[in-house]
C-alpha positions in Angstrom: 153.2 144.6 -28.0 153.6 144.2 -31.8 155.2 140.8 -31.3 152.2 139.6 -29.2 149.7 140.9 -31.8 151.6 139.2 -34.6 151.9 135.9 -32.7 148.1 136.0 -32.0 147.2 136.7 -35.6 149.5 133.9 -36.8 148.1 131.5 -34.3 144.4 132.2 -35.0 145.0 132.3 -38.8 146.7 128.9 -38.6 143.7 127.5 -36.8 141.2 129.0 -39.2 143.1 127.6 -42.2 143.5 124.1 -40.6 139.9 123.7 -39.4 137.8 125.7 -41.9 135.5 123.2 -43.6 132.7 124.0 -46.0 132.0 127.1 -48.0 130.6 129.1 -45.1 133.6 128.6 -42.8 136.1 129.3 -45.6 134.4 132.6 -46.4 134.5 133.7 -42.7 138.1 132.5 -42.2 139.2 134.5 -45.3 137.3 137.6 -44.2 138.8 137.6 -40.7 142.3 137.1 -42.0 142.0 139.9 -44.6 140.6 142.3 -42.1 143.5 141.5 -39.7 146.0 142.8 -42.3 144.5 146.3 -42.7 142.0 146.7 -39.9 144.5 146.1 -37.2 147.0 148.4 -38.9 144.5 151.3 -38.7 144.0 150.6 -35.0 147.6 150.2 -34.0 148.8 153.1 -36.2 146.0 155.8 -35.9 146.1 158.9 -38.1 144.0 162.0 -38.5 144.6 162.5 -42.2 144.3 160.4 -45.3 147.6 159.1 -46.6 148.8 156.2 -48.7 148.8 153.9 -45.6 145.0 154.4 -45.1 144.2 152.7 -48.4 145.1 149.3 -46.8 142.5 149.4 -44.0 139.8 150.7 -46.2 140.5 148.0 -48.8 140.8 145.2 -46.3 137.6 146.2 -44.5 135.6 146.2 -47.7 137.0 142.8 -48.8 136.4 141.3 -45.4 132.8 142.6 -45.4 132.2 140.9 -48.8 133.7 137.6 -47.7 131.8 137.4 -44.4 128.5 138.3 -46.0 129.0 135.6 -48.6 129.6 133.2 -45.7 126.4 134.4 -44.0 124.3 133.6 -47.1 126.4 130.4 -47.8 127.1 131.4 -51.4 129.5 129.1 -53.2 132.4 130.4 -55.2 131.2 131.6 -58.5 131.8 134.2 -61.2 129.2 136.6 -59.8 130.8 136.4 -56.4 134.2 137.5 -57.8 132.4 140.5 -59.3 131.5 141.6 -55.8 135.1 141.5 -54.8 136.0 143.6 -57.8 133.4 146.2 -56.9 134.7 146.3 -53.3 138.2 146.9 -54.5 137.1 149.6 -57.0 135.0 151.3 -54.3 137.8 151.3 -51.8 140.2 153.0 -54.3 137.5 155.6 -55.3 136.7 156.5 -51.6 140.3 156.6 -50.6 141.2 158.8 -53.6 138.4 161.3 -52.8 139.6 161.5 -49.2 143.2 161.8 -50.2 142.6 164.6 -52.8 140.3 166.7 -50.6 141.9 165.7 -47.3 138.6 164.8 -45.8 138.6 163.9 -42.1 139.7 160.3 -41.8 136.7 159.0 -39.8 134.4 160.3 -42.5 136.5 158.4 -45.2 136.1 155.2 -43.2 132.3 155.5 -42.9 131.3 153.5 -46.1 133.6 150.6 -45.2 132.5 150.6 -41.6 128.8 150.5 -42.6 129.5 147.6 -45.1 131.4 145.7 -42.4 128.7 146.2 -39.8 126.1 144.9 -42.2 128.2 141.8 -43.0 129.0 141.1 -39.3 125.4 141.4 -38.1 124.3 139.2 -41.0 126.7 136.5 -40.0 125.6 136.9 -36.3 121.9 136.4 -37.4 122.7 133.1 -39.1 124.3 132.0 -35.8 121.5 133.2 -33.6 119.1 131.0 -35.6 121.5 128.2 -36.7 120.8 126.3 -39.9 121.0 122.5 -40.0 124.8 122.5 -40.7 125.4 124.5 -37.4 122.7 122.8 -35.2 124.1 121.4 -32.0 127.4 123.3 -32.2 126.4 125.9 -29.5 127.3 128.6 -32.1 125.6 131.3 -30.0 128.9 132.4 -28.4 130.3 133.2 -31.9 127.1 135.1 -32.6 127.8 137.3 -29.5 131.2 138.3 -30.8 130.1 138.8 -34.3 127.4 141.1 -33.0 129.9 143.0 -30.8 132.3 143.3 -33.7 129.5 144.5 -36.1 128.1 147.0 -33.6 131.6 148.5 -33.1 131.6 149.6 -36.7 128.3 151.4 -36.1 129.6 153.2 -33.0 131.8 155.5 -35.2 129.1 157.0 -37.4 126.8 157.2 -34.3 129.4 159.1 -32.4 130.0 161.5 -35.3 126.3 162.1 -35.7 126.0 162.8 -32.0 128.8 165.4 -32.1 127.4 167.1 -35.1 123.9 167.3 -33.6 125.3 168.7 -30.3 127.3 171.3 -32.1 130.7 169.9 -31.1 133.6 169.6 -33.5 135.8 166.5 -33.9 138.7 168.5 -32.4 136.8 168.6 -29.1 139.0 167.1 -26.2 136.4 164.5 -25.5 136.2 163.1 -29.0 139.6 161.2 -29.1 139.1 159.4 -25.8 135.7 158.2 -26.9 137.2 157.0 -30.3 139.9 155.2 -28.3 137.2 153.4 -26.3 135.4 152.4 -29.5 138.7 151.1 -30.9 139.1 148.9 -27.9 135.6 147.5 -28.4 136.4 146.9 -32.1 139.6 145.1 -31.3 137.9 143.0 -28.6 135.2 142.0 -31.0 137.7 141.2 -33.7 139.9 139.1 -31.4 137.1 137.3 -29.7 135.4 136.6 -33.1 138.6 135.0 -34.5 139.2 132.9 -31.4 135.5 131.8 -31.2 135.6 130.9 -34.9 138.5 128.6 -34.4 136.6 127.0 -31.5 133.5 126.6 -33.7 135.5 125.1 -36.6 137.1 122.6 -34.3 133.8 121.6 -32.9 132.4 121.2 -36.4 135.4 119.0 -37.3 135.0 116.9 -34.2 131.3 116.5 -34.7 131.8 115.5 -38.4 134.4 112.9 -37.2 132.0 111.6 -34.6 129.2 111.3 -37.1 131.5 109.6 -39.6 132.8 107.2 -37.0 129.3 106.4 -35.9 128.2 105.7 -39.4 131.3 103.7 -40.0 130.6 101.6 -36.9 127.0 101.1 -38.0 128.1 100.2 -41.5 130.8 97.8 -40.2 128.3 96.2 -37.9 125.8 95.7 -40.7 128.6 94.3 -42.9 129.7 91.9 -40.1 126.1 90.7 -39.8 126.0 90.2 -43.6 129.2 88.2 -43.9 128.4 86.3 -40.7 126.1 84.1 -42.7 128.0 83.9 -45.9 128.6 80.3 -47.1 132.2 81.1 -47.9 135.0 82.2 -45.5 135.2 85.9 -44.7 137.6 87.9 -42.5 138.7 91.4 -41.6 142.3 92.2 -40.6 144.3 95.2 -39.6 147.7 96.7 -40.7 149.5 94.2 -38.4 148.0 91.3 -40.4 145.9 90.3 -37.4 142.4 88.9 -37.6 139.9 91.3 -36.2 136.8 89.4 -37.4 136.2 85.9 -38.9 132.9 84.4 -39.9 131.7 80.8 -38.9 132.4 79.5 -42.4 136.1 80.4 -42.1 136.2 78.9 -38.6 134.9 75.7 -40.0 137.4 75.7 -42.9 140.4 76.2 -40.6 139.1 74.2 -37.7 139.6 76.9 -35.1 137.2 78.8 -32.9 136.8 82.6 -33.2 138.7 83.1 -30.0 141.6 81.2 -31.4 141.8 83.3 -34.6 140.9 86.9 -33.6 143.9 89.0 -32.6 146.2 86.4 -34.1 148.5 87.1 -37.0 147.5 85.5 -40.3 151.0 84.3 -41.2 150.8 82.0 -38.1 148.2 79.9 -39.9 150.0 79.7 -43.3 152.4 77.2 -44.5 155.9 78.6 -44.3 156.4 78.6 -48.1 153.3 80.8 -48.4 154.3 83.7 -46.1 156.3 85.7 -48.6 153.6 85.3 -51.2 151.0 86.5 -48.6 153.0 89.6 -47.8 153.4 90.5 -51.5 149.6 90.1 -52.1 148.8 92.2 -49.0 150.8 95.1 -50.4 149.0 94.8 -53.7 145.6 94.7 -51.9 146.4 97.9 -50.0 147.2 99.5 -53.3 143.7 98.7 -54.5 144.4 95.5 -56.5 141.6 92.9 -56.1 142.9 89.9 -58.2 142.1 86.6 -56.5 145.1 84.5 -55.3 145.6 81.2 -53.6 147.1 80.6 -50.1 147.8 77.3 -48.4 146.6 77.4 -44.7 147.3 74.9 -42.0 144.2 73.6 -40.2 144.2 73.0 -36.5 144.4 69.2 -37.1 147.5 69.8 -39.3 145.8 69.3 -42.7 146.5 71.7 -45.5 143.7 73.6 -47.2 144.0 75.7 -50.3 141.9 78.9 -50.1 141.2 81.3 -53.0 141.3 84.7 -51.5 139.8 88.0 -52.9 140.6 91.0 -50.7 139.8 94.7 -50.8 141.3 97.6 -48.7 139.4 98.4 -45.5 139.3 102.2 -45.1 138.3 104.4 -42.2 136.0 107.5 -42.4 139.0 109.6 -43.6 139.7 107.2 -46.5 142.9 105.8 -44.9 143.6 102.1 -45.3 143.4 100.4 -41.9 143.5 96.8 -43.2 141.6 94.6 -45.6 138.3 92.7 -46.0 138.6 89.3 -47.7 136.5 86.4 -48.7 138.0 82.9 -49.1 136.8 79.9 -50.9 138.1 76.4 -50.1 139.4 75.1 -53.5 141.5 72.3 -52.2 139.6 69.4 -53.9 139.1 71.5 -57.1 142.9 72.3 -57.2 143.9 68.7 -56.6 141.5 67.5 -59.3 142.9 70.1 -61.7 146.4 68.9 -61.0 145.4 65.3 -61.5 143.8 66.2 -64.8 146.9 68.1 -65.9 149.1 65.2 -65.0 146.7 62.8 -66.9 146.9 65.1 -69.9 150.7 65.1 -69.7 150.8 61.3 -69.4 148.5 61.1 -72.4 150.7 63.3 -74.4 153.7 61.1 -73.5 151.7 58.0 -74.3 150.6 59.5 -77.6 154.2 60.3 -78.5 155.3 56.8 -77.7 152.3 55.4 -79.7 153.0 57.6 -82.6 156.7 56.5 -82.6 156.3 52.8 -81.9 153.1 52.0 -83.8 154.2 54.2 -86.7 157.5 52.3 -86.9 155.7 48.9 -86.7 153.1 49.8 -89.3 155.8 50.9 -91.7 157.2 47.4 -91.4 153.8 45.9 -92.0 153.3 48.1 -95.1 156.7 47.1 -96.4 155.8 43.4 -96.1 152.4 44.0 -97.6 154.0 45.7 -100.6 156.3 42.6 -101.0 153.2 40.4 -100.9 151.5 42.5 -103.6 154.5 42.1 -105.8 154.2 38.3 -105.4 150.4 38.4 -106.0 150.7 36.4 -109.2 151.0 33.3 -107.2 148.0 34.1 -104.9 144.3 33.5 -105.3 141.7 36.3 -105.6 140.6 36.2 -101.9 144.2 36.4 -100.7 144.8 39.4 -102.9 141.6 41.1 -101.5 142.8 40.5 -98.0 146.2 41.9 -98.7 144.7 45.0 -100.3 142.3 45.5 -97.3 145.2 45.1 -94.8 147.2 47.6 -96.9 144.4 50.2 -96.8 143.8 49.6 -93.1 147.5 50.1 -92.3 147.6 53.3 -94.3 144.4 54.5 -92.4 146.1 53.8 -89.1 149.2 55.7 -90.1 147.0 58.6 -91.2 145.4 58.6 -87.7 148.7 58.5 -85.9 150.0 61.4 -88.0 146.9 63.4 -86.9 148.4 63.6 -83.4 151.2 65.8 -84.7 149.4 67.8 -87.4 148.2 71.3 -86.9 144.7 72.4 -87.9 146.1 74.3 -90.9 147.5 71.0 -92.2 144.2 69.3 -91.6 142.0 71.8 -93.4 139.6 70.3 -95.9 135.9 70.5 -96.8 133.5 68.0 -95.3 132.2 66.4 -98.5 135.6 65.4 -100.0 136.7 64.1 -96.6 133.7 61.8 -96.3 134.1 60.6 -99.9 137.8 59.8 -99.2 136.8 57.9 -96.0 134.1 56.0 -97.8 136.6 54.8 -100.5 139.1 53.7 -97.8 136.3 51.9 -95.9 135.2 50.0 -99.0 138.8 49.0 -99.7 139.3 47.9 -96.1 136.1 45.9 -95.6 134.9 43.3 -98.2 131.3 43.6 -99.4 130.9 47.0 -97.8 129.2 49.8 -99.8 129.2 53.4 -98.7 127.1 55.9 -100.5 127.7 59.7 -100.0 124.9 62.1 -101.0 125.6 65.8 -100.5 123.3 68.7 -101.3 124.8 71.5 -103.5 125.2 74.0 -100.7 127.5 71.6 -98.8 130.0 70.9 -101.5 132.5 73.7 -100.6 131.7 74.1 -96.9 134.5 74.0 -94.3 133.6 72.7 -90.9 135.0 73.5 -87.5 138.4 72.2 -86.4 138.8 68.5 -85.6 141.9 66.5 -86.2 140.2 63.3 -84.9 136.9 63.8 -86.7 137.7 61.1 -89.4 138.0 58.6 -86.6 134.3 59.1 -85.7 133.1 58.0 -89.2 135.7 55.2 -89.3 134.3 53.9 -86.0 130.7 54.1 -87.3 131.7 52.2 -90.5 133.6 49.5 -88.4 130.6 49.1 -86.1 128.2 48.7 -89.1 130.4 46.0 -90.6 130.8 44.2 -87.3 127.1 44.1 -86.4 125.5 44.0 -89.9 127.6 41.2 -91.4 128.2 40.7 -95.1 126.9 42.9 -97.9 126.5 45.9 -95.6 125.3 49.2 -97.1 125.9 52.6 -95.4 124.3 55.8 -96.6 125.6 59.2 -95.7 123.3 62.2 -96.4 124.9 65.7 -96.0 122.8 68.9 -95.8 122.8 72.4 -94.3 121.0 73.6 -91.2 121.0 77.1 -89.8 124.8 77.8 -89.3 126.0 74.3 -89.5 126.2 70.9 -91.4 123.9 67.9 -90.6 125.3 64.5 -91.5 122.9 61.4 -91.4 124.7 58.1 -91.2 122.5 55.0 -91.6 123.1 51.3 -92.2 120.9 48.3 -93.1 122.1 46.2 -90.1 120.0 44.9 -87.2 120.1 48.2 -85.3 120.9 49.0 -81.7 119.6 46.8 -78.9 116.9 48.5 -76.7 118.7 47.7 -73.5 121.8 49.8 -74.3 120.1 52.5 -76.5 119.8 55.1 -73.7 123.4 54.5 -72.5 124.9 54.0 -75.9 127.5 56.9 -75.6 128.6 56.1 -72.1 132.0 54.7 -71.4 132.1 50.9 -71.4 128.6 50.3 -72.9 128.6 47.6 -75.6 127.1 44.3 -76.4 130.4 42.7 -77.2 132.9 44.2 -74.7 135.1 47.3 -75.0 132.6 50.1 -75.4 135.0 53.0 -76.0 134.3 53.7 -79.7 131.0 55.6 -79.4 132.1 57.2 -76.1 135.2 58.6 -77.7 133.3 59.6 -80.8 131.0 61.8 -78.8 134.0 63.3 -77.0 135.6 64.2 -80.3 132.3 65.7 -81.7 131.7 67.7 -78.5 135.2 69.0 -78.5 134.5 70.9 -81.7 131.1 72.1 -80.4 129.1 69.5 -82.3 126.5 66.9 -81.4 126.0 63.2 -82.2 122.7 61.4 -81.5 121.1 58.1 -82.2 117.7 58.7 -83.8 114.6 56.7 -83.1 114.4 53.5 -85.1 112.7 50.2 -85.3 114.8 47.3 -84.0 116.0 45.2 -86.8 116.0 47.9 -89.4 119.4 49.4 -89.0 120.9 52.3 -87.0 120.6 56.0 -87.9 123.1 58.5 -86.4 122.7 62.3 -86.7 125.9 64.4 -86.5 125.7 68.2 -86.4 128.8 70.2 -86.8 129.3 74.1 -86.7 130.8 75.9 -89.7 134.4 77.1 -89.4 134.7 80.6 -87.9 137.3 82.8 -86.2 136.2 81.5 -82.8 137.2 78.0 -83.9 140.8 78.8 -84.4 142.0 78.0 -80.9 143.9 74.8 -80.4 141.8 71.6 -80.0 141.5 70.4 -76.4 143.1 67.2 -75.5 141.0 64.1 -75.2 141.3 61.7 -72.3 139.5 58.4 -71.9 
C-alpha cells in the first residue's frame, strides 16, 4: 500500500513540476506537493494524541493553504507573500506546541489548519468555476469539482465535532471513529483527484499554448512569405537538412529554375563544388546567430555561374529552437567581376609605374648628365642655346621630381601650399621662355598645410603648360591664394585666348581637346577629387584668357589615409 501511495505521489509531482506554467499553476503545484508530505502522513498514520510527528501535517497543511490561496488570487512572488509563509510556519508551531503541552484532543488541534485549508481550496475552486481569461476554454470545471470536494472535506471535521458536542456525545463514542474514517476517505479522494486533474489541466494549458504559438507562427510565416514574395532580391527559407522550403520569384529568376525544381532540394546541389565547404562553415555560423554577409557561387540551370551575396539569420520555431535559416541573396556577379578588373588594372598600373619610374628615371639621369656637360661648354654657345639648355635642364629635373613622387610617402611630401606654388612658378619660368608667373597669397594662407596629394604639383604644371601652349609668347599667369571656410581657394588665370566654347562644358572629360590628347585636365580633376577638392573653369569672355578655380581642404586627421591610386 505504501509503495503504491509513494509511486502515485512521485508520478503526480513529476507531472506538476513538468507542466506547471505561470504563477497560478506553480502556486497550486507547490501547495499540492507540500500537503502530500504531511497531510498524507496524518491520514496513513492516525493518532489520538499530539506528538512530535503531528507537527508535520499541521505545518504542511498551513503552508499548502497559503500556496493554493496565492494561486487563487494569482499573486506573483514577492516579499509580502513570503511574510505569509512565515506567519503560517509560526502559527503551526504555536498551535502544535499548545496541543502538545496540554495534550488537547488531536482533532481540535487540527481545526485551525483545516479551516485555513478549506478556505484556500474553495477560493481556488471559485476561480475555476468562473474561469478568468488565462483559463478560458480549458474545461477547468472538473478541477473545480475536486478542489471543492477537497475543501469541503476539511470542513467536515469541525462540523462533525460540533454535531457531537450539540448532541451531548463524546469523541470516544463508538460511532465517532468510523465517521472520521469516512471523512478521511473523502479527503484522500479529493486530494488524489485534485492532483491528477491539475496535471491534466496543466497539460491542456501547455498544449493550448503550443497550438496558439504554432498558429501565430504559421500566420507570421505566411505574412513573411507574402512579404518576401515581392522582394526585388532573392530570398529563401531552408531547414536543418539544407533543403529549400521556400524561394521567391527573384531567386528563381537568378538561378533559372522553377519553384518546383528548387523546393525540397538541397542547396549544395546548386553550388559550385569549390563552394560547398565554405557554405557549410557559414551555415554553422548562421545557426549560432552570426549575420555577416558572405559570397557564394551558384550554378544556374543553363550552366552559367552567378555570384550571390548572402545574408542569413536563424529561423526559429515557437519554442525558440533553430529549425533552419532565412536568407536574402543579391546577385553581385557583374559588380564582383568589375571589382576584379579594377583591381587588376590597379596592379597593372603599379607595375607600369614601377617600370616607368625605373626606366624613365634612368634615361633622364643620362639626359641631365649630358645637359651638365653642355652647360660646362656654354662658353662656345650663343644666348638662345644656353637658355634652351637651362630650360631642358629644369624640365628634366621636374620630370625626375614627378617620378620620385610615385615612391614618396605623404610624410615626405608635406609642405605648405604657398611655398609649393612659389617653387613651381620658378621652375615653370625657368622651363618656358617668356613666361611670367605671379603668386599672390593672403597673410592667413602663408603657413597653411593642405590635404594630402603627391601628384598635386602636376595639376599646376599642366595648367602652366597649357597656358604657354595656347597663349603663345610673353604669357603671364597669375595665382591668387585665399582662405574660404575650412579650405584654400586658388585662382589660376592667364592672358591667353581662353577656352573655346565648343569644348567648355566637356573640358574635364577624357579625350577632350582642340589639339589631340585631352588627358591633362581629365587627370588634373582626378587628382584634385582624390584629395576631396574641386577644380572648375569659371565663366569668362572668349579671347580674354582662362580662369580656373581650385578649392582644397585643409589637412586634418581624416586625410591621413593613403592616397587612392589613379587610373586613366
